[in-house]
N, C-alpha and C positions, 0 to 999 in steps of 0.2 A: 503494499500498500504504497501513496505516495500522498502528502499533504503540502496543499500550495495555497498561502495566501494570497486572496485576491483583493485587487483594487476594480472597483464596477462605481460605474456614473455615481448610483445613489446606494447601493444594499451594502452592508458590512456582511460579508462570508469568508468562507474557508472549503477549500475544494478537496476532495480527500477524491482518489481515483486508485485502482485497480492497477499493480503493474503488470498485466499481462497485455496481449493486446485484446482492445476492443471493438466494436464499441460494447458499453453496457448498459444496461434500465438507467436510466436515471431519477434519484433521491433526493428531498429535501426534507433535512431533519431541524426542526424549531425544539427547544425546551420549556420550563414553564416559567414563572410571571419574574423571578427574579433577576431577568436580566443577564448582559455577559453574554461570550459565544463560547457555549458548550461545546464540543467536537467528540467526544467519545462515542457516541449512538453511529453519528455521521461515518466514522473512521473504520469504528467493527462492521457496521453497513459495507465498507468499501473491501474491506477482506474476504467478503464474500460474493464478492460478483458486481456490484455495482457501483457506478460514477457518483458522489453526494456532495449536496452542498450541505454545511452546518450554516443556520442564520440565525441573524442576532438580531431583536425587532426592537430591543430598547436597551438603557443603561449601560452603553459600550461606546468606545470610542466615540465616532459623532453624533452618535443617536441620542436622543433627548430620555432624560433619567425621571423628567415629571411626565409624561404624556401625558393626555387627558381622550385624543384619537390617533388610529391606528388608522394611517390609510391603506387598503388592498393592493394600490397602485403599488409601492414597495413591494408585496409579495410576487405582483407580477413582473417585474422588472427580473426578479430573481426567479420565478419559473423563466421568465424567456435566455435569462441567461447558460441556467445550465441546457437546453436544449439546443444553443449552440455549442455547447461543449463538444469538442472531434472526438471524447471518447463516448458521447453517449448517445445509445441507439435509436431513442424518439419513435416518434413523433410528439409522443406527448411523456408526463414525466409522473411519480408519486411524488408523496406527500406524507411526512411520519410528525407526528405530535404528539407530546403529553401534556396534562395541566393545562393552562391556557395556549402553550402550543398548540395542543390539540382540537381546541375552537378556532384556532386561524387554520386550520388545515382544514376542518369541517367549511368554514367560508370561503378558503380558496378552492374547495371540489363544486362548492355549490356556485362561484360564480365566476371561476377560469376552468373555461373547457379545456385546454393543453394539461388538467391534474388530471389523470385516470385512474387515479390508485389512492385510496387515501387512508392511513392507518391514525385512526382517534381514541386514542391509552385514553380514561378515567376525564374524558372533556366534558364541557358544560353544550348545552343546545343553543346557549347565545352567547354575544361576545363577553366574556365575564372584565371586570374591571373597568377595560378601555372601552370605549365606546367603537365604532368604526365604518370607515366611510369607505367609498368606493365611487370613482367619476364626479366628485364634487357632490357625493349623499350621501347624507348619513342612514347608515344600513341598520345599524343598535346604538342605544346609547349606552350600554354597560353594563350589564347584572351588579349591582354593589351588594354590599354587606352590611351587617350592623353587627356594630364589634359586644354591642350590651348581655347581645344573647348569647356570647362566650362562656364557657363555662371551664373550672379548671378539674383535670381530671384525678384519679388517685394518687396516681404517678407525681401528679406536681404540675404538670406541664398543660397547653391548653387545650380544650376541645374544642374545635370550631365549626362543628360540622352541622351546627344548625346557625350560624351567622350569617347565610348567604340567604340573599333576597330571594323571591318566590318570580318565576321565569315569566315575563311579561309573553301573552302569543305573542302579539305587535311584534315583537324584539327575535322572535327567532327565528334560527338561520333558515332560508329556503332550501331544505335539503335536498326538496325533489326536483332540484333544478338538475342539479349533479347531472354530469354528463356520463361519470365514469364509476367506479364499486367504491365501496366507502366498506372498511373493517372498525367496526366499532368495541372497542375493548372495556371490560369493566372490573374491577375490585370490588366484589358484595361488601367489604367492609370497610370501604373507603371512608374515611374520618374528616375530609378535605371537603367536601360534600357528596351528593348521593350519586356516584359514577352510573349503578344501579338503574335509576330513575331514571335520568337523562336520556341512556340506552334504550330503555323500554318505549319513552316519550319519541324518541328519535326515531325507532322501526312504527312504531303505530301511525308515526304521521307520513311515511313513505308509503306503510300499506296502505291506508286511506285513500294514498293521491293514485296506488295502483304501481305504485313501484318495487321493484324486487333485486336490484343490484346493489346488494349488501351482505354480510357476515356479520356475526355476532360470537365474540368470545367473553364468556363470562367467568370469575373464577373466585369460588369459595372462599375465604380466610385471607385473601389479600386487601395490602390496602393502597393504598395513592401512586405511590413512586416504585410503578412494575418498571424495574431497570434489565437492562440485557442480562442472561445469566450469570451467577456468579459472584455478581455487584453484592455487596454484604445489604442484608433486609433493616430497613432505616423506619424504625418505629416512631422515632423522634425530631425533628430539626427544627432553626430556625427558621418563620415565616413572615414575609414580608409587609403580608396585610398588615397584622396587628405586631411587628416588631417585639415580636418573643418565641417563644420553642413551643411549637404544636404538635400533636400526636396525627399520625396521617394512617392507621391502621392496621388490620392484617396480622397473624403470626408468621413468623420466622419459616415454617417448614411448607406450612400450604403456599406462603408467599412465592418463596423461592422455587418450590416448583411450577408455580403459574409462569415466574420469569423465564424458565426453562422453557416449558411449554410452549409461552407466547413468540420467546425469540427466532426458534424456526417456521412457523406458522407465518411472522411477519416476512422472511424471507420467503418461504413456499406462493405466500398471497400477492406479493409484488414480481418475483416470476411470471408466476399465473398470468398477472393480469397486461404486467406490463410489455409483455411477448406474442400480444395475444394480437 
């Protein structure tokens, strides 16, 4: 695998490519709301037959630290950049995200037809925290939270599972417009928010509109941070929304099994959809 720092016109990215001859399916990877440029998932996928971009979207380099609204045209530019990469098979690309990165991937799939394969790990069905714009139009005001509903768990860390507000039906991402295929992933013991509920609502919306290009993976006993296999189980860590430690849910045994199982299925999903 070769890593290349990338100088693009507006987007902040890092490219990873397999050292073998390509081209390979192209995948964009995004992480949670804390910002920065996290490259581990992108680089690991590059070792398994993909050309990837790790994409930062706030709180890094030239990107704003206190953004109110994100612009989907920023993500569209990343898609176009990856499509033109000489080691990308094309004509479409995939995207994978976890937590806040997951709802961004869902929005990309709904509004950007070149995103034909979307992996949504423990994400929301609307734009969380930040509003989202596209083509000078506000498409979501951003799902907010109420810290007064926070509890302190027996372990002494915060329980934020009830602080998120209800999703306004007018702000739900129009996933029925997706041209490609979505893989929804839910940790059934997610303590950040009810990922299983959001997946159920997404599936209900798609079925009501006659859409069937989706798959669902739901893991009992797994929490919010479903990482690649053999990453340590993260029971609790710093949560930027509340500025203190919060629990993420799950138990070590079942969560670790889910990570190992999910990793193989993510690769198979991208290979299947992007090779069609």
